[in-house]
mmCIF file of the N, C-alpha and C atoms, coordinates in Angstrom:
data_MODEL
# 
_entry.id   MODEL 
# 
loop_
_atom_site.group_PDB 
_atom_site.id 
_atom_site.type_symbol 
_atom_site.label_atom_id 
_atom_site.label_alt_id 
_atom_site.label_comp_id 
_atom_site.label_asym_id 
_atom_site.label_entity_id 
_atom_site.label_seq_id 
_atom_site.pdbx_PDB_ins_code 
_atom_site.Cartn_x 
_atom_site.Cartn_y 
_atom_site.Cartn_z 
_atom_site.occupancy 
_atom_site.B_iso_or_equiv 
_atom_site.pdbx_formal_charge 
_atom_site.auth_seq_id 
_atom_site.auth_comp_id 
_atom_site.auth_asym_id 
_atom_site.auth_atom_id 
_atom_site.pdbx_PDB_model_num 
ATOM 1   N N  . UNK A 1 1  ? -20.626 11.433  -29.223 1.00 0.00 ? 1  UNK A N  1 
ATOM 2   C CA . UNK A 1 1  ? -20.047 11.261  -27.661 1.00 0.00 ? 1  UNK A CA 1 
ATOM 3   C C  . UNK A 1 1  ? -19.643 9.506   -27.830 1.00 0.00 ? 1  UNK A C  1 
ATOM 4   N N  . UNK A 1 2  ? -18.509 9.375   -27.459 1.00 0.00 ? 2  UNK A N  1 
ATOM 5   C CA . UNK A 1 2  ? -17.816 8.155   -27.622 1.00 0.00 ? 2  UNK A CA 1 
ATOM 6   C C  . UNK A 1 2  ? -17.706 7.568   -26.417 1.00 0.00 ? 2  UNK A C  1 
ATOM 7   N N  . UNK A 1 3  ? -17.723 6.325   -26.157 1.00 0.00 ? 3  UNK A N  1 
ATOM 8   C CA . UNK A 1 3  ? -17.217 5.764   -24.621 1.00 0.00 ? 3  UNK A CA 1 
ATOM 9   C C  . UNK A 1 3  ? -15.798 6.325   -24.548 1.00 0.00 ? 3  UNK A C  1 
ATOM 10  N N  . UNK A 1 4  ? -15.094 6.690   -25.205 1.00 0.00 ? 4  UNK A N  1 
ATOM 11  C CA . UNK A 1 4  ? -13.609 6.608   -24.662 1.00 0.00 ? 4  UNK A CA 1 
ATOM 12  C C  . UNK A 1 4  ? -13.489 8.123   -23.806 1.00 0.00 ? 4  UNK A C  1 
ATOM 13  N N  . UNK A 1 5  ? -14.612 8.718   -24.206 1.00 0.00 ? 5  UNK A N  1 
ATOM 14  C CA . UNK A 1 5  ? -14.372 9.997   -23.457 1.00 0.00 ? 5  UNK A CA 1 
ATOM 15  C C  . UNK A 1 5  ? -14.710 10.009  -22.018 1.00 0.00 ? 5  UNK A C  1 
ATOM 16  N N  . UNK A 1 6  ? -15.574 9.113   -21.827 1.00 0.00 ? 6  UNK A N  1 
ATOM 17  C CA . UNK A 1 6  ? -15.961 8.859   -19.877 1.00 0.00 ? 6  UNK A CA 1 
ATOM 18  C C  . UNK A 1 6  ? -14.971 7.895   -19.400 1.00 0.00 ? 6  UNK A C  1 
ATOM 19  N N  . UNK A 1 7  ? -13.984 7.654   -19.836 1.00 0.00 ? 7  UNK A N  1 
ATOM 20  C CA . UNK A 1 7  ? -12.904 6.415   -19.092 1.00 0.00 ? 7  UNK A CA 1 
ATOM 21  C C  . UNK A 1 7  ? -11.712 7.393   -18.521 1.00 0.00 ? 7  UNK A C  1 
ATOM 22  N N  . UNK A 1 8  ? -11.389 7.053   -17.647 1.00 0.00 ? 8  UNK A N  1 
ATOM 23  C CA . UNK A 1 8  ? -10.558 7.954   -16.886 1.00 0.00 ? 8  UNK A CA 1 
ATOM 24  C C  . UNK A 1 8  ? -9.129  7.971   -17.668 1.00 0.00 ? 8  UNK A C  1 
ATOM 25  N N  . UNK A 1 9  ? -8.034  8.691   -17.394 1.00 0.00 ? 9  UNK A N  1 
ATOM 26  C CA . UNK A 1 9  ? -7.191  8.966   -17.937 1.00 0.00 ? 9  UNK A CA 1 
ATOM 27  C C  . UNK A 1 9  ? -5.930  8.614   -17.533 1.00 0.00 ? 9  UNK A C  1 
ATOM 28  N N  . UNK A 1 10 ? -5.813  7.545   -16.568 1.00 0.00 ? 10 UNK A N  1 
ATOM 29  C CA . UNK A 1 10 ? -4.718  7.392   -15.938 1.00 0.00 ? 10 UNK A CA 1 
ATOM 30  C C  . UNK A 1 10 ? -3.709  6.746   -16.090 1.00 0.00 ? 10 UNK A C  1 
ATOM 31  N N  . UNK A 1 11 ? -2.768  6.355   -15.785 1.00 0.00 ? 11 UNK A N  1 
ATOM 32  C CA . UNK A 1 11 ? -1.765  5.850   -16.814 1.00 0.00 ? 11 UNK A CA 1 
ATOM 33  C C  . UNK A 1 11 ? -1.731  3.962   -16.275 1.00 0.00 ? 11 UNK A C  1 
ATOM 34  N N  . UNK A 1 12 ? -2.821  3.928   -15.225 1.00 0.00 ? 12 UNK A N  1 
ATOM 35  C CA . UNK A 1 12 ? -2.979  2.553   -14.975 1.00 0.00 ? 12 UNK A CA 1 
ATOM 36  C C  . UNK A 1 12 ? -1.532  1.839   -13.787 1.00 0.00 ? 12 UNK A C  1 
ATOM 37  N N  . UNK A 1 13 ? -0.929  2.726   -12.988 1.00 0.00 ? 13 UNK A N  1 
ATOM 38  C CA . UNK A 1 13 ? 0.182   2.322   -12.441 1.00 0.00 ? 13 UNK A CA 1 
ATOM 39  C C  . UNK A 1 13 ? -0.272  1.843   -10.910 1.00 0.00 ? 13 UNK A C  1 
ATOM 40  N N  . UNK A 1 14 ? -1.428  2.276   -10.652 1.00 0.00 ? 14 UNK A N  1 
ATOM 41  C CA . UNK A 1 14 ? -2.078  1.834   -9.333  1.00 0.00 ? 14 UNK A CA 1 
ATOM 42  C C  . UNK A 1 14 ? -2.300  0.314   -9.241  1.00 0.00 ? 14 UNK A C  1 
ATOM 43  N N  . UNK A 1 15 ? -2.827  0.194   -7.483  1.00 0.00 ? 15 UNK A N  1 
ATOM 44  C CA . UNK A 1 15 ? -3.236  -1.381  -7.584  1.00 0.00 ? 15 UNK A CA 1 
ATOM 45  C C  . UNK A 1 15 ? -4.358  -0.941  -6.733  1.00 0.00 ? 15 UNK A C  1 
ATOM 46  N N  . UNK A 1 16 ? -5.370  -0.849  -7.734  1.00 0.00 ? 16 UNK A N  1 
ATOM 47  C CA . UNK A 1 16 ? -6.663  -0.573  -6.732  1.00 0.00 ? 16 UNK A CA 1 
ATOM 48  C C  . UNK A 1 16 ? -6.766  0.603   -6.034  1.00 0.00 ? 16 UNK A C  1 
ATOM 49  N N  . UNK A 1 17 ? -7.182  0.435   -5.014  1.00 0.00 ? 17 UNK A N  1 
ATOM 50  C CA . UNK A 1 17 ? -7.082  1.481   -4.082  1.00 0.00 ? 17 UNK A CA 1 
ATOM 51  C C  . UNK A 1 17 ? -5.900  1.240   -3.101  1.00 0.00 ? 17 UNK A C  1 
ATOM 52  N N  . UNK A 1 18 ? -4.632  0.529   -3.255  1.00 0.00 ? 18 UNK A N  1 
ATOM 53  C CA . UNK A 1 18 ? -3.563  0.934   -2.571  1.00 0.00 ? 18 UNK A CA 1 
ATOM 54  C C  . UNK A 1 18 ? -2.706  1.937   -3.080  1.00 0.00 ? 18 UNK A C  1 
ATOM 55  N N  . UNK A 1 19 ? -2.087  2.761   -2.357  1.00 0.00 ? 19 UNK A N  1 
ATOM 56  C CA . UNK A 1 19 ? -1.032  3.576   -2.963  1.00 0.00 ? 19 UNK A CA 1 
ATOM 57  C C  . UNK A 1 19 ? 0.700   2.703   -2.642  1.00 0.00 ? 19 UNK A C  1 
ATOM 58  N N  . UNK A 1 20 ? 1.204   3.460   -2.802  1.00 0.00 ? 20 UNK A N  1 
ATOM 59  C CA . UNK A 1 20 ? 2.566   3.144   -2.762  1.00 0.00 ? 20 UNK A CA 1 
ATOM 60  C C  . UNK A 1 20 ? 3.090   3.003   -1.086  1.00 0.00 ? 20 UNK A C  1 
ATOM 61  N N  . UNK A 1 21 ? 2.676   3.745   -0.454  1.00 0.00 ? 21 UNK A N  1 
ATOM 62  C CA . UNK A 1 21 ? 2.839   3.633   1.153   1.00 0.00 ? 21 UNK A CA 1 
ATOM 63  C C  . UNK A 1 21 ? 1.954   2.510   1.570   1.00 0.00 ? 21 UNK A C  1 
ATOM 64  N N  . UNK A 1 22 ? 0.784   1.980   0.904   1.00 0.00 ? 22 UNK A N  1 
ATOM 65  C CA . UNK A 1 22 ? 0.355   0.973   1.383   1.00 0.00 ? 22 UNK A CA 1 
ATOM 66  C C  . UNK A 1 22 ? 0.696   -0.321  1.001   1.00 0.00 ? 22 UNK A C  1 
ATOM 67  N N  . UNK A 1 23 ? 1.682   -0.062  -0.298  1.00 0.00 ? 23 UNK A N  1 
ATOM 68  C CA . UNK A 1 23 ? 2.248   -1.330  -0.509  1.00 0.00 ? 23 UNK A CA 1 
ATOM 69  C C  . UNK A 1 23 ? 3.473   -1.397  0.021   1.00 0.00 ? 23 UNK A C  1 
ATOM 70  N N  . UNK A 1 24 ? 4.122   -0.443  0.153   1.00 0.00 ? 24 UNK A N  1 
ATOM 71  C CA . UNK A 1 24 ? 5.555   -0.522  1.095   1.00 0.00 ? 24 UNK A CA 1 
ATOM 72  C C  . UNK A 1 24 ? 5.455   -1.846  2.827   1.00 0.00 ? 24 UNK A C  1 
ATOM 73  N N  . UNK A 1 25 ? 4.142   -0.946  3.148   1.00 0.00 ? 25 UNK A N  1 
ATOM 74  C CA . UNK A 1 25 ? 3.699   -1.734  4.430   1.00 0.00 ? 25 UNK A CA 1 
ATOM 75  C C  . UNK A 1 25 ? 3.358   -2.921  4.649   1.00 0.00 ? 25 UNK A C  1 
ATOM 76  N N  . UNK A 1 26 ? 2.643   -3.119  3.545   1.00 0.00 ? 26 UNK A N  1 
ATOM 77  C CA . UNK A 1 26 ? 2.172   -4.595  3.568   1.00 0.00 ? 26 UNK A CA 1 
ATOM 78  C C  . UNK A 1 26 ? 3.590   -5.411  3.072   1.00 0.00 ? 26 UNK A C  1 
ATOM 79  N N  . UNK A 1 27 ? 4.049   -5.351  2.701   1.00 0.00 ? 27 UNK A N  1 
ATOM 80  C CA . UNK A 1 27 ? 5.595   -5.835  2.218   1.00 0.00 ? 27 UNK A CA 1 
ATOM 81  C C  . UNK A 1 27 ? 6.457   -6.197  3.784   1.00 0.00 ? 27 UNK A C  1 
ATOM 82  N N  . UNK A 1 28 ? 6.520   -5.073  3.986   1.00 0.00 ? 28 UNK A N  1 
ATOM 83  C CA . UNK A 1 28 ? 7.690   -4.803  5.373   1.00 0.00 ? 28 UNK A CA 1 
ATOM 84  C C  . UNK A 1 28 ? 6.565   -5.724  6.215   1.00 0.00 ? 28 UNK A C  1 
ATOM 85  N N  . UNK A 1 29 ? 5.350   -5.688  6.731   1.00 0.00 ? 29 UNK A N  1 
ATOM 86  C CA . UNK A 1 29 ? 4.538   -6.601  7.540   1.00 0.00 ? 29 UNK A CA 1 
ATOM 87  C C  . UNK A 1 29 ? 4.838   -8.034  7.220   1.00 0.00 ? 29 UNK A C  1 
ATOM 88  N N  . UNK A 1 30 ? 4.683   -8.145  6.244   1.00 0.00 ? 30 UNK A N  1 
ATOM 89  C CA . UNK A 1 30 ? 4.631   -9.929  5.793   1.00 0.00 ? 30 UNK A CA 1 
ATOM 90  C C  . UNK A 1 30 ? 5.802   -10.151 5.923   1.00 0.00 ? 30 UNK A C  1 
ATOM 91  N N  . UNK A 1 31 ? 7.283   -9.422  5.612   1.00 0.00 ? 31 UNK A N  1 
ATOM 92  C CA . UNK A 1 31 ? 8.201   -10.022 5.618   1.00 0.00 ? 31 UNK A CA 1 
ATOM 93  C C  . UNK A 1 31 ? 8.847   -10.294 7.254   1.00 0.00 ? 31 UNK A C  1 
ATOM 94  N N  . UNK A 1 32 ? 8.148   -9.699  8.187   1.00 0.00 ? 32 UNK A N  1 
ATOM 95  C CA . UNK A 1 32 ? 8.634   -9.598  9.574   1.00 0.00 ? 32 UNK A CA 1 
ATOM 96  C C  . UNK A 1 32 ? 7.881   -10.337 10.356  1.00 0.00 ? 32 UNK A C  1 
ATOM 97  N N  . UNK A 1 33 ? 6.592   -10.311 10.184  1.00 0.00 ? 33 UNK A N  1 
ATOM 98  C CA . UNK A 1 33 ? 5.339   -10.691 11.076  1.00 0.00 ? 33 UNK A CA 1 
ATOM 99  C C  . UNK A 1 33 ? 5.106   -12.530 10.030  1.00 0.00 ? 33 UNK A C  1 
ATOM 100 N N  . UNK A 1 34 ? 5.060   -12.559 8.802   1.00 0.00 ? 34 UNK A N  1 
ATOM 101 C CA . UNK A 1 34 ? 4.744   -13.611 7.920   1.00 0.00 ? 34 UNK A CA 1 
ATOM 102 C C  . UNK A 1 34 ? 3.080   -13.717 8.097   1.00 0.00 ? 34 UNK A C  1 
ATOM 103 N N  . UNK A 1 35 ? 2.557   -12.930 8.736   1.00 0.00 ? 35 UNK A N  1 
ATOM 104 C CA . UNK A 1 35 ? 0.996   -13.144 8.427   1.00 0.00 ? 35 UNK A CA 1 
ATOM 105 C C  . UNK A 1 35 ? 0.249   -12.175 8.032   1.00 0.00 ? 35 UNK A C  1 
ATOM 106 N N  . UNK A 1 36 ? -0.780  -12.539 7.159   1.00 0.00 ? 36 UNK A N  1 
ATOM 107 C CA . UNK A 1 36 ? -1.643  -11.778 6.303   1.00 0.00 ? 36 UNK A CA 1 
ATOM 108 C C  . UNK A 1 36 ? -2.660  -11.148 6.925   1.00 0.00 ? 36 UNK A C  1 
ATOM 109 N N  . UNK A 1 37 ? -3.343  -11.221 8.001   1.00 0.00 ? 37 UNK A N  1 
ATOM 110 C CA . UNK A 1 37 ? -4.003  -10.537 8.686   1.00 0.00 ? 37 UNK A CA 1 
ATOM 111 C C  . UNK A 1 37 ? -3.347  -9.385  8.911   1.00 0.00 ? 37 UNK A C  1 
ATOM 112 N N  . UNK A 1 38 ? -2.362  -9.425  9.570   1.00 0.00 ? 38 UNK A N  1 
ATOM 113 C CA . UNK A 1 38 ? -1.590  -8.365  9.835   1.00 0.00 ? 38 UNK A CA 1 
ATOM 114 C C  . UNK A 1 38 ? -1.313  -7.446  8.857   1.00 0.00 ? 38 UNK A C  1 
ATOM 115 N N  . UNK A 1 39 ? -0.578  -8.223  7.688   1.00 0.00 ? 39 UNK A N  1 
ATOM 116 C CA . UNK A 1 39 ? -0.048  -7.553  6.345   1.00 0.00 ? 39 UNK A CA 1 
ATOM 117 C C  . UNK A 1 39 ? -1.403  -6.662  6.066   1.00 0.00 ? 39 UNK A C  1 
ATOM 118 N N  . UNK A 1 40 ? -2.572  -6.711  6.119   1.00 0.00 ? 40 UNK A N  1 
ATOM 119 C CA . UNK A 1 40 ? -3.621  -6.441  5.652   1.00 0.00 ? 40 UNK A CA 1 
ATOM 120 C C  . UNK A 1 40 ? -3.938  -5.143  6.332   1.00 0.00 ? 40 UNK A C  1 
ATOM 121 N N  . UNK A 1 41 ? -3.997  -5.092  7.642   1.00 0.00 ? 41 UNK A N  1 
ATOM 122 C CA . UNK A 1 41 ? -3.880  -4.023  8.969   1.00 0.00 ? 41 UNK A CA 1 
ATOM 123 C C  . UNK A 1 41 ? -2.933  -3.422  8.632   1.00 0.00 ? 41 UNK A C  1 
ATOM 124 N N  . UNK A 1 42 ? -1.798  -3.402  8.625   1.00 0.00 ? 42 UNK A N  1 
ATOM 125 C CA . UNK A 1 42 ? -0.611  -3.002  8.096   1.00 0.00 ? 42 UNK A CA 1 
ATOM 126 C C  . UNK A 1 42 ? -0.739  -2.076  7.224   1.00 0.00 ? 42 UNK A C  1 
ATOM 127 N N  . UNK A 1 43 ? -1.463  -2.487  5.893   1.00 0.00 ? 43 UNK A N  1 
ATOM 128 C CA . UNK A 1 43 ? -1.403  -2.026  4.519   1.00 0.00 ? 43 UNK A CA 1 
ATOM 129 C C  . UNK A 1 43 ? -2.382  -0.605  4.690   1.00 0.00 ? 43 UNK A C  1 
ATOM 130 N N  . UNK A 1 44 ? -3.788  -1.041  5.416   1.00 0.00 ? 44 UNK A N  1 
ATOM 131 C CA . UNK A 1 44 ? -4.541  0.102   5.616   1.00 0.00 ? 44 UNK A CA 1 
ATOM 132 C C  . UNK A 1 44 ? -3.929  1.223   6.389   1.00 0.00 ? 44 UNK A C  1 
ATOM 133 N N  . UNK A 1 45 ? -2.999  0.966   7.347   1.00 0.00 ? 45 UNK A N  1 
ATOM 134 C CA . UNK A 1 45 ? -2.326  2.510   8.053   1.00 0.00 ? 45 UNK A CA 1 
ATOM 135 C C  . UNK A 1 45 ? -1.363  3.066   7.171   1.00 0.00 ? 45 UNK A C  1 
ATOM 136 N N  . UNK A 1 46 ? -0.746  2.045   6.451   1.00 0.00 ? 46 UNK A N  1 
ATOM 137 C CA . UNK A 1 46 ? 0.227   2.775   5.357   1.00 0.00 ? 46 UNK A CA 1 
ATOM 138 C C  . UNK A 1 46 ? 1.559   3.539   5.460   1.00 0.00 ? 46 UNK A C  1 
ATOM 139 N N  . UNK A 1 47 ? 1.670   4.588   5.329   1.00 0.00 ? 47 UNK A N  1 
ATOM 140 C CA . UNK A 1 47 ? 2.992   5.539   6.025   1.00 0.00 ? 47 UNK A CA 1 
ATOM 141 C C  . UNK A 1 47 ? 3.117   5.503   7.402   1.00 0.00 ? 47 UNK A C  1 
ATOM 142 N N  . UNK A 1 48 ? 1.731   5.484   8.168   1.00 0.00 ? 48 UNK A N  1 
ATOM 143 C CA . UNK A 1 48 ? 1.828   5.574   9.687   1.00 0.00 ? 48 UNK A CA 1 
ATOM 144 C C  . UNK A 1 48 ? 2.914   4.366   9.939   1.00 0.00 ? 48 UNK A C  1 
ATOM 145 N N  . UNK A 1 49 ? 2.459   3.151   9.509   1.00 0.00 ? 49 UNK A N  1 
ATOM 146 C CA . UNK A 1 49 ? 3.051   1.888   10.009  1.00 0.00 ? 49 UNK A CA 1 
ATOM 147 C C  . UNK A 1 49 ? 4.797   2.140   9.662   1.00 0.00 ? 49 UNK A C  1 
ATOM 148 N N  . UNK A 1 50 ? 4.551   2.507   8.281   1.00 0.00 ? 50 UNK A N  1 
ATOM 149 C CA . UNK A 1 50 ? 6.413   2.709   7.994   1.00 0.00 ? 50 UNK A CA 1 
ATOM 150 C C  . UNK A 1 50 ? 7.011   3.700   8.733   1.00 0.00 ? 50 UNK A C  1 
ATOM 151 N N  . UNK A 1 51 ? 6.868   4.694   8.993   1.00 0.00 ? 51 UNK A N  1 
ATOM 152 C CA . UNK A 1 51 ? 7.240   5.774   9.961   1.00 0.00 ? 51 UNK A CA 1 
ATOM 153 C C  . UNK A 1 51 ? 7.203   4.882   11.354  1.00 0.00 ? 51 UNK A C  1 
ATOM 154 N N  . UNK A 1 52 ? 6.610   4.103   12.171  1.00 0.00 ? 52 UNK A N  1 
ATOM 155 C CA . UNK A 1 52 ? 6.444   3.491   13.137  1.00 0.00 ? 52 UNK A CA 1 
ATOM 156 C C  . UNK A 1 52 ? 7.374   2.257   13.254  1.00 0.00 ? 52 UNK A C  1 
ATOM 157 N N  . UNK A 1 53 ? 7.571   1.688   12.100  1.00 0.00 ? 53 UNK A N  1 
ATOM 158 C CA . UNK A 1 53 ? 8.486   0.559   11.846  1.00 0.00 ? 53 UNK A CA 1 
ATOM 159 C C  . UNK A 1 53 ? 9.945   1.403   12.011  1.00 0.00 ? 53 UNK A C  1 
ATOM 160 N N  . UNK A 1 54 ? 10.278  2.275   11.234  1.00 0.00 ? 54 UNK A N  1 
ATOM 161 C CA . UNK A 1 54 ? 11.513  2.682   11.010  1.00 0.00 ? 54 UNK A CA 1 
ATOM 162 C C  . UNK A 1 54 ? 12.236  3.227   12.356  1.00 0.00 ? 54 UNK A C  1 
ATOM 163 N N  . UNK A 1 55 ? 10.917  3.982   13.006  1.00 0.00 ? 55 UNK A N  1 
ATOM 164 C CA . UNK A 1 55 ? 11.432  4.602   14.479  1.00 0.00 ? 55 UNK A CA 1 
ATOM 165 C C  . UNK A 1 55 ? 11.453  3.527   15.540  1.00 0.00 ? 55 UNK A C  1 
ATOM 166 N N  . UNK A 1 56 ? 10.835  2.355   15.402  1.00 0.00 ? 56 UNK A N  1 
ATOM 167 C CA . UNK A 1 56 ? 11.056  1.231   16.232  1.00 0.00 ? 56 UNK A CA 1 
ATOM 168 C C  . UNK A 1 56 ? 12.409  0.317   16.016  1.00 0.00 ? 56 UNK A C  1 
ATOM 169 N N  . UNK A 1 57 ? 12.384  -0.183  15.102  1.00 0.00 ? 57 UNK A N  1 
ATOM 170 C CA . UNK A 1 57 ? 13.408  -1.047  14.594  1.00 0.00 ? 57 UNK A CA 1 
ATOM 171 C C  . UNK A 1 57 ? 14.812  -0.457  13.750  1.00 0.00 ? 57 UNK A C  1 
ATOM 172 N N  . UNK A 1 58 ? 14.180  0.609   13.192  1.00 0.00 ? 58 UNK A N  1 
ATOM 173 C CA . UNK A 1 58 ? 15.921  1.455   12.315  1.00 0.00 ? 58 UNK A CA 1 
ATOM 174 C C  . UNK A 1 58 ? 15.242  0.938   11.014  1.00 0.00 ? 58 UNK A C  1 
ATOM 175 N N  . UNK A 1 59 ? 16.594  1.272   10.134  1.00 0.00 ? 59 UNK A N  1 
ATOM 176 C CA . UNK A 1 59 ? 16.458  0.581   8.634   1.00 0.00 ? 59 UNK A CA 1 
ATOM 177 C C  . UNK A 1 59 ? 16.720  -0.667  8.332   1.00 0.00 ? 59 UNK A C  1 
# 
């Protein structure tokens, strides 16, 4: 048994534990508020923040 069998077979497309919703939320947050703490908080919320932003401010 080689070490290659124990490695994950993912595509390597992800950014750590952040999904695409979190990344989009972080981008929207930083461009809107210019604050790294808010960016991280909104990135944690992910799609919830994106839906809130669209409902509140529109596209």
